[in-house]
Structure formats: C-alpha cells, structure tokens
N, C-alpha and C positions, 0 to 999 in steps of 0.2 A: 330502468337498468339500461345501460348503453353497451355498445359493442366496442367502443375504444376508450382509450384513458390518454391523458397527457403525461409526458415523461419530462423531468428536468435533469439536464445533463450539464456537467462542467464544460466550460468554454476553454479554448486555448489560454485565454487571458487569466482565467481562473487557475487553470493548470500551472501556468507560469508562477503565479503567485505562491502556490503550494510548493512548487520546485524551489523557488527562490528562499522560501522560509526554512525548507529542509536544509538548503546549502548553507545558510546562516547558521543554523543550529549546530550542523556538522563542523563548520569552521570553528565555532566557539568551543566544540569540545575536542578539536584537533583531530578529527577521524575523517579520512577521505572515503566517500561513499558513492554509490549510485543510486539515483532516485527516479523511479517510474510513476507516472500519474497515468491512470486509466479512466475511461468512462464507466458507466454502470454495467456495461456489456463486457468489461474487461478488455476493451481495445484501447491500446496506448494513445494517449493524447500528446504527451511529451516525456522527456526523459533528460538526465544530466549525469555525467560521469565525471566526478571531480578529479583533478590530477592525483595520481598515487593510488586510485581506487583498484582493486582487482578486477581483471576482466571477467572472472567467474561471477562476479556480483551483479554483472548485467541481467544474466539469465534469472539469478536468484530474486533480484528486486522485481523482475517482471512477473515472476511466478507468485510472489508475494502479493503483488497488486492483482493479479488474476484470481487468485485464491479468495481475496477479500470480495471481489466483484461477483464471483460464482456463488458464494454462500452468505454474503452481507454480514459477516462477522470478521473481527480482526484476527490475524493469523495467532497470536497468543492465545486465543480461545482453544484453538487445536491443541496447542502445546499443553495447556492445562488439562484438557479432555484426555489426551493420550497419556499424561502422567497419572491420571487419576484411574485409567482403565487400560493397564497394560494388556498388549496383545491386539489392542483395537487397531484396525487399519483403515485407510481411506483411499479411494482413488479419484483422481480428478477428471475422469472421462476423457482419457487420452492426453490430458495436460497434467503436468505435476502439481499436486497438492503441496503447498509449501507451509507446513505446521510449524513455523519458526517466527518468533517475534520480529516485528518490523513491517507489517502490513496493516494498515487500518482503513476503515471507510472514511470518505469525506462527506460529512453531513451538513446540510444547509436546512436550518428549521428542523423539520423531522423527516426530510427526504435525503437518501444517500445519492449523491450527484456524482460520485466516482470513488476511487480508491487510490492509495498511495503506497508503494513499496519501497523499502529501503534496505541497502545490503552493503556491508564493507566494515561495520564495527562488530561489537559484541552484540548479543541478542538484546540486552538492555538498552544499549547506545542506539540501535536501528529502532527499536520501539519509540524511544524518546524523540528521536529525529522524526519519525513519520507521524507521531502525534502533534508535534510542533507545527508540521507542515499542513497537517489536516485542519489544523486550528486556524489557519491563515484566512480562511474564508468566512469563518464566523465571527472574526474579530472585526 
C-alpha cells in the first residue's frame, strides 16, 4: 500500500479542445452559451462566453462544472434524483449545487480529468453541447 497516488488532470490545451467543440455545437444549434471547463478539483481552466450569451450564464456554467467536479456525476443526475424524490435537497458546502442539465464529466479512458458546464440554452441544449464538448478528448 502506498501513501500517494497519481492524478491525471486536463491541460489547458485539452480544455481548449473541449471549449472549441462546445462552441461549434452551440453555433450549429444557433444558441449563444457560456462554457466553463474545470479540472477535477472544480477549479476553472478556461471559459468562453459567446456573443449574445446572457451574463447570468457565466455563474451558472461555472456552478454546473463545479457540481460535476464535486460529485463526479453529470448535473442531470441531480435533476432526475430530485424529480424522483420530491422534497429532497442538497447543499454544495458553501457553493451552489447546480442540479440543472448542462454539466458533464470529461473522462479519458476511465479517469475523470475535468468537467464542463454549459449555460445559455434550454436544459436539453446545454446538456447536448456539454456532452459534445466532453467527447472532444475521447475522439
């Protein structure tokens, strides 16, 4: 047994690939969004705000990416959980938990190397854009 372990973390280059893929997908859909890419600790690596994306979406996208990093689950998992169990609540330990679709883990092999949060479209559009971006590193 060892006292340490290695961690694989998304690089700026990798984060830019995710960001670019998200923006391409959003442009195809005609939806201006904000994209935030975080490392596994939930710290922002890069972000982009498309022209016309709402300012409020900056914080929402950041909180979606943080929620994924904090719990290792896509944000739509929380939506489904809360829908199935009304009255359930969750706290983000001082940070807002964002139980709204549009945040997904970025996984390479079987390791979560980061997370991406997208805000500005509908819940379904945000999720689709985030999933497209997260897939940029596995392609």
